[in-house]
C-alpha positions in Angstrom: 0.0 0.0 0.0 1.5 3.4 -0.9 1.5 6.2 1.5 -1.2 8.8 1.0 1.4 11.5 1.4 4.1 9.8 -0.6 5.0 10.2 -4.3 1.5 9.4 -5.5 0.2 12.7 -4.4 -1.1 14.2 -1.2 -4.3 13.0 0.5 -6.7 14.8 2.8 -5.8 15.5 6.4 -8.0 12.6 7.4 -6.2 10.3 5.0 -2.9 11.4 6.4 -4.0 10.9 10.0 -5.3 7.5 9.2 -2.1 6.5 7.4 0.0 7.7 10.3 -2.1 5.8 12.8 -1.8 2.6 10.7 2.0 3.0 10.5 2.2 3.6 14.3 1.0 0.0 14.7 3.5 -1.4 12.3 6.5 -3.5 13.1 8.8 -0.7 12.0 7.3 1.7 14.6 7.4 -1.0 17.3 11.1 -1.4 16.6 11.5 2.4 16.9 9.6 2.4 20.1 11.8 -0.3 21.7 15.0 1.2 20.3 14.3 4.7 21.6 13.2 3.3 24.9 16.7 1.6 25.1 18.5 4.8 24.1 17.0 6.8 26.9 17.1 4.1 29.5 20.7 3.2 28.6 22.1 6.7 28.0 20.2 8.8 30.6 20.1 5.9 33.0 23.9 5.8 33.0 24.0 9.5 33.5 21.5 9.5 36.4 22.4 6.2 38.1 26.2 5.9 37.5 27.3 9.3 36.3 29.4 10.0 39.4 31.2 6.7 38.9 31.8 6.6 35.1 32.0 10.3 34.4 31.2 12.1 31.1 33.3 9.5 29.1 31.2 6.7 30.5 27.9 8.5 29.7 29.1 9.3 26.2 30.0 5.6 25.6 26.6 4.6 27.0 24.7 6.6 24.5 27.0 5.4 21.7 26.5 1.8 22.7 22.7 2.0 22.8 22.7 3.1 19.2 25.4 0.6 18.2 23.5 -2.3 19.8 20.1 -1.3 18.4 21.6 -0.6 14.9 22.2 -4.3 14.6 19.1 -5.4 16.5 16.4 -3.3 14.7 18.4 -1.6 11.9 17.1 -4.2 9.3 13.5 -3.6 10.5 13.2 0.2 10.9 16.5 1.7 10.0 17.1 2.4 13.7 16.5 6.2 13.8 15.6 6.5 17.5 15.5 10.2 17.1 12.9 12.6 15.6 15.7 14.7 14.1 17.1 11.7 12.3 13.7 10.9 10.9 13.2 14.5 9.7 16.7 14.5 8.3 16.0 11.3 6.4 12.7 12.7 5.1 14.5 15.9 3.9 17.1 13.7 2.2 14.3 11.8 0.4 14.9 8.6 2.4 11.4 8.2 3.7 7.8 9.4 3.2 6.0 12.0 5.3 3.5 9.8 7.0 6.2 7.3 8.0 8.3 10.2 9.4 5.4 11.4 11.5 4.6 7.9 12.8 8.3 7.4 13.7 8.4 10.7 15.6 5.2 9.8 17.6 6.5 6.4 18.7 10.0 7.7 19.4 8.7 10.3 21.8 6.4 7.7 23.5 9.3 5.2 23.8 11.5 7.9 25.3 8.9 9.0 27.9 8.3 5.4 28.9 12.0 4.9 29.5 12.2 8.1 31.6 9.2 6.9 33.6 11.0 3.6 34.3 14.1 5.4 35.3 12.2 7.7 37.6 10.6 4.7 39.3 14.1 3.1 39.8 15.2 6.3 41.5 12.0 6.6 43.6 12.3 3.0 44.8 16.0 3.6 45.6 15.0 6.5 47.9 16.7 9.0 45.6 15.6 12.4 44.3 15.2 13.0 40.5 17.4 16.1 40.6 18.2 17.4 37.2 17.4 13.9 35.8 20.0 14.3 33.0 17.7 17.0 31.4 19.2 19.2 28.8 19.9 22.8 29.7 22.0 26.0 29.2 23.0 28.9 31.3 22.5 28.0 35.0 21.5 24.5 33.9 24.5 23.8 31.7 27.0 21.4 33.3 29.8 23.8 32.3 27.9 27.1 32.6 27.6 27.7 28.8 25.0 30.2 27.6 22.2 29.9 25.1 24.3 30.8 22.1 26.8 28.1 22.9 23.9 25.6 23.3 22.5 26.5 19.9 25.9 26.1 18.2 26.7 22.8 20.0 23.3 21.2 19.3 22.9 22.5 15.7 26.3 21.5 14.5 26.3 18.3 16.5 23.0 17.2 14.9 24.1 18.3 11.4 27.3 16.2 11.6 25.4 13.3 13.1 23.0 13.2 10.2 25.8 13.6 7.6 27.4 10.5 9.2 24.1 8.6 9.3 23.2 9.4 5.7 26.7 8.6 4.5 27.1 5.4 6.4 23.8 4.1 5.1 24.3 5.3 1.5 24.0 2.7 -1.3 27.8 2.5 -1.9 28.8 2.5 1.8 30.0 -0.5 3.8 26.6 -1.4 5.2 27.9 -3.8 7.8 29.9 -1.1 9.5 27.2 1.6 9.5 26.2 0.9 13.1 29.8 1.3 14.3 30.3 4.6 12.5 27.0 6.0 13.8 27.5 4.8 17.4 31.0 6.2 17.5 29.8 9.5 16.1 27.2 9.8 18.8 29.8 9.0 21.4 32.1 11.8 20.1 29.2 14.3 19.9 28.5 13.6 23.6 32.2 14.0 24.5 32.1 17.4 22.9 28.7 18.7 24.0 27.9 17.1 27.5 29.7 20.0 29.2 27.6 22.5 27.2 24.0 21.1 27.3 24.2 17.5 28.7 23.8 16.7 24.9 20.5 16.4 23.2 20.8 16.2 19.4 17.5 14.3 19.9 14.2 16.0 20.7 12.6 12.7 22.0 15.4 12.3 24.6 15.0 16.0 25.7 11.2 15.8 25.9 11.3 12.6 27.9 13.5 14.1 30.7 11.9 17.5 30.7 8.4 16.0 31.3 9.6 14.8 34.7 11.9 17.7 35.7 9.3 20.3 34.6 10.0 23.9 35.5 13.2 25.1 34.0 13.6 22.0 31.7 10.2 22.7 30.1 11.1 26.4 29.7 14.4 25.5 27.9 13.0 22.6 26.0 12.1 24.5 22.7 15.8 25.0 22.0 16.4 21.2 22.2 13.5 20.6 19.8 14.0 23.3 17.3 17.8 23.5 16.9 18.4 19.7 16.4 15.5 19.6 13.8 17.0 22.6 12.0 20.5 21.0 12.0 18.9 17.8 10.6 17.0 19.6 7.8 20.2 21.4 6.7 22.0 18.0 6.7 19.3 16.5 4.6 19.5 19.3 2.1 23.3 19.1 1.9 23.0 15.3 1.4 20.6 15.8 -1.5 23.2 18.1 -3.0 25.9 15.4 -2.5 23.7 12.7 -4.1 22.8 15.0 -7.0 26.5 15.7 -7.6 27.3 12.0 -7.8 24.4 10.9 -10.0 24.5 13.3 -12.9 24.0 11.6 -16.3 26.3 12.0 -19.2 25.0 11.1 -22.6 22.1 9.3 -21.1 24.2 7.0 -18.9 24.5 7.3 -15.1 28.0 7.8 -13.7 29.3 4.6 -12.1 32.0 6.5 -10.1 31.6 9.5 -7.8 31.7 12.9 -9.5 34.7 13.8 -7.4 36.8 11.0 -8.7 40.3 12.1 -9.5 40.6 13.0 -13.2 42.9 10.8 -15.3 
């Protein structure tokens, strides 16, 4: 069945809503729900429960490992986005349809919130306070005291690079078997750079899930961690379309077999 908002032409709002709801019940969306649940539980769980023991390096590795493990577990099913910004970037790059993108975003947010709830219950039953709950923040709520401008730069550039790596690692001519390694290591590196700045988001679902429980300042600062990663992802999708167009031009009716930037003879 083709998507009502795919290449066959747009449908009515009712058709789109119906299609999104159907897709939310698909195995792809179930995989995204489970994967995003694991991302938040593994990454934020490490920060909240073991952050003092493992430090920022350990937290960065935890986030990278959640993506790495899920890339091989659910990658063949859903593509292992685990992140609304990734889905939007893939849509912008022409890798998925609109209805599918919306469905992915819905289940990613739900999976992230469920993971945050489980994590909050672990803390409650351990007699501990939620505290900042690994929520993303800037200014007084930045781990290193960085301001809003620094947060915008860190989150925007971090998400842009993350999407470029994802789109490149999963491109047709890439080494598909190593995509999960490249993407997981990229997320680890992004965390190493940006944890001191914002606690690292580059993922609106991850930010929403923690802010829902922290409330107050986390909700007030949440728009930045939704809008900026999405903007970074959209720019990356546009850049990737440019890359693909540059490497798929036709000469005399025949597609190039080599990349356009191949060294001239």
